N, C-alpha and C positions, 0 to 999 in steps of 0.2 A: 585567370587563375592559374599560376604557374606550378611549376613541379616542386616547389617549396612547401607544398601542402601535402602532408603525411596523415594517412590514417591508420591508427593502430589501438591494440588492447592498451587501456588505462592501466597504470600502476595504482598502487594503493593510495599514493599521495594525491594521484589525478583523481580518483574517487571522492576523495575528501573535498577537493576543488570543485566537482560537479555536484555534490551535496551544498556546498556553500553557494553555488550558483542558485541552486533550487531555493535555497533560504533568500536570496536577493530577488528571485521571481515572486516571492510573497507565499511559497508552497508550504512554509514551515516545517521542514523536516525535523526528525529526533536528533538527540544528540549523539547517539550511536550508531544511527543507521548506517553509514558507509561500511562499518566493518560487518553488519549482519548482512548486508544486501551483497557484498563480494562472495559469500560463502556458497551461494548457490550454483552461478556460472561466472566465473571471473572473465572468460573470454568473451562475455556479452556486454562488457562494459567496455565502450570503444569510444575513442577521441579523435578530434580532428585538430592537427598541429601544424600551424603555420610558422616557419622559422624557428621550429622548436619548442613555440608555446601553444599550449591548448586553447583553441578558441571555440571549440563545438564539442557538444556530448550527446551520447545517446546509450541506453541499456536495452538490450534485446535478451532476456533471460529465458534460457531454454530450461525448462522444468523436466521435460521427458520428451520422448520421441514425438508426442502429439501437441504440446501446449507451450507457448511462449509468452512473455509479457513485456511490453515496451514502455519505457519511462526515461526521465532525464533527458529529453529531446530539447536541448537547450543550444542556441548560437549566441555568442557574445554580441551585443547590440550593433556595434560598430561593423562587424562582419554580415550583418544580416543582409539577405537580397543579392548576395554574391556568389550563390551556388555552392558555398561550402557545407552548408547543412543539407541540401539535397543528395550530394555526393556521400556524405555520412549516412544520412537515412538509407541510402542503397545499400551500403556495407551491412548496416545493422539488421535490415531485412533478408539479406543474404544469409546473415547468420541463423536466422530463424526457418530458412528453409521452407518446406511445405506445411509447416505447423501451423495451426491456429494462433494466431497473435491477439492479445488483448491489450487495451490501453485505456487510460483515463484522460480523456482530452478537455484542455479548457476550452471554454467557449470561442475563443478566437480562432483556434486552429481546427474545429470540427470539421469545416467545410474541405480545408485541405486533406484532413484524414479521410473522408467519403472519396474524395478524388483518386485516393491511394489503395481503395478497394476496402475500407472499413465501413462497416454498418452498425448504426446505432441500436443499442439493447436496452438501455434504461439510464436514466440520470442517478448520480451519487452527489448527495448535498451534504456539505460540511456545515454542522452545527456547531456553536462556541458560545462561550459565556462563562459566568460563574454558578456552578451548579447547585441545584437543590437535590440533595442525595434522596433517592427513593428508599422508602422503609421496606427493609428485608423482612419478608413473611417467614412463618415457622414452616419447617418441613424440608429447609435446604440447608445443606452443609456447604460452606465455601473453605477450600483449602488452597494453600500458597502452592504454586508450581515452579520447578526450577528446570525441568527437562520434560519433553513429550514421552508418555507410554504408549504402548500399541494401541490402546482404547482410544485415546485423543486423536492419534494419527488416523484412525479410521473415522472418527467424528468429523476432522479436519476435512477428509477427502468427499465428504457430504456439501461442502460449502466452499470448496476451492476445485479448480478443474484438473489439479494434477498433485501427484505425491510430492511433498516437499519438506521432507524429513531433516534434511541438514539445515534449512533455513528454519525449521522449528526449534532445533537445538540452540540455534545461536540467538533466535528471538526472546526465547523464554529464559535462557540462561546468561544473557549479556547483563552486567552489572547497571542498576538504576533502573531496569526494566522490571516491573512489578506484574506477576502472572499469578492467576487464580483459576481454578476449576471448581463447578458447581456440581453438586451431586444430590439426586433426589432419590431415596429408596436406595442409596449405593450404587445408582447407575449415572454415568456422565451426562450432564444435562446441557452442559455449555462451558466455555472459557473465555478469559480476556486478558490482555496485556496492556498496561499503561507505561508510557515512557515519556520523560522530559524532551521538550521540543524546543526551538528557538524562541517560540512564545508560548508560555503555558505547557501543557501536556496534552497528549491524545491517547485515547483509548482505541486499540486496534491490534487485533480483532477484538471484537465483542460479539461471538457466536453464542447462541442460546435457543433452547428448544422453544422458549415463550417470553413473553414481555416481564414476566415475574423474575424468572431467572436472569434475563438481561439486566433488569434492575439491581437485583442483589450483586450480580458480579461488578456492575458499575460503581456501586457503593464501595465495595472492597478495593477495586482498582484505584479510584480516587483518592482513598483514605490513605493508600500506600506512596502517593507521589506528592512531593510539596510543590503545588502550583495553584495559583488563583483562579487560572482560566482552564477550562478542560473542552478539547475538541473532539468530535465524534464525526466520522464519515459514514453517512446513512444512504443505504440504497432506496430510491424514491419508491418502487413498488411494495416495499415492506410498511404497510400501513401502522403497525405495531411498533416498529423502530421510530418511525416520526412521531408517533404518540409518545412513546419513552423520551425522545429527544425535548419534546415540548413539556412534558412532566417535570423534567430535570431544569427547566428554565433556559434552556439553550436556544438560540435563534439562528437562521441560515447565514452563513458568511461567505460562502463559495460553492460552485458547484462544478461538476465535471460530467463528460459524458462517456459512459463505459461503452466500448466500442470493440468489435471483433473484425478481424480479416480471416474468413473461413467460416466454418460452423459454429455457431455459438455454443459453449458448453452447457450443459444441464447441470445447474446448481440449485440448491435449497436455499432461494432467497428469503422465505420466511424464518430462516434461523440466522441471518446475516443482520444483526444490529449495529455493525460497526466493520467497515473494511479494513483490512490489515493495513495497507498503505496504497497511495495513489500510484507510486513508483513500481512497486513489484507485485500489485494486485491484492 
């Protein structure tokens, strides 16, 4: 490996390329993911460039002083096994510093992540298929969302390890993202976002107080996107979320391991019916 390998922050166009690589790997990113992801920590999107061309990518997004999330760790196939990815990995982890780092690792890479100090917390399972819409029960009010209010931000902190106000502003407000909140007796009971992807659409996040609320939000979100296939990334420990995916007629198609380097954060898994994204947590 010569001196013509340069590691530097990605440009907006480079992030677009990394998202395209993720699509080629079968991760099925959303159509507008690149713009939203870069809103959090632009310096955390790092590329490895050989002779001026990006051949490797990683994102290590610092949400606050205590928590980071790692994604987009991809080396172009013809450059794997040559040390380029490892050098980029080291740079990414240096960006995280002493923070706890989370990731969703594909099965083939989980042992490598263990060797790098990551420990398994639980599995996330991607369910997909043509959905059967859950019947919305009375007593819930579903409202369209365009921006997070303070109540929603507080709710989000029960299910995500760090504040992510800028990300939520982008995620809820991006064109073609359909966001909804559920209220029971005027109290926030959950929210969901659906977005078009390379294949079909994903619901993520799907956060809810219980399965009834999650089903109502899923029905609203699915009705707002033009897609025959729907995907939902479900934490395996949440039995109610697994039950909802089955009731919707979705089947497992992919899995990851949620792993952490450092102390695993305390979050309310019982409220997580769909992960926001495998790339940013």
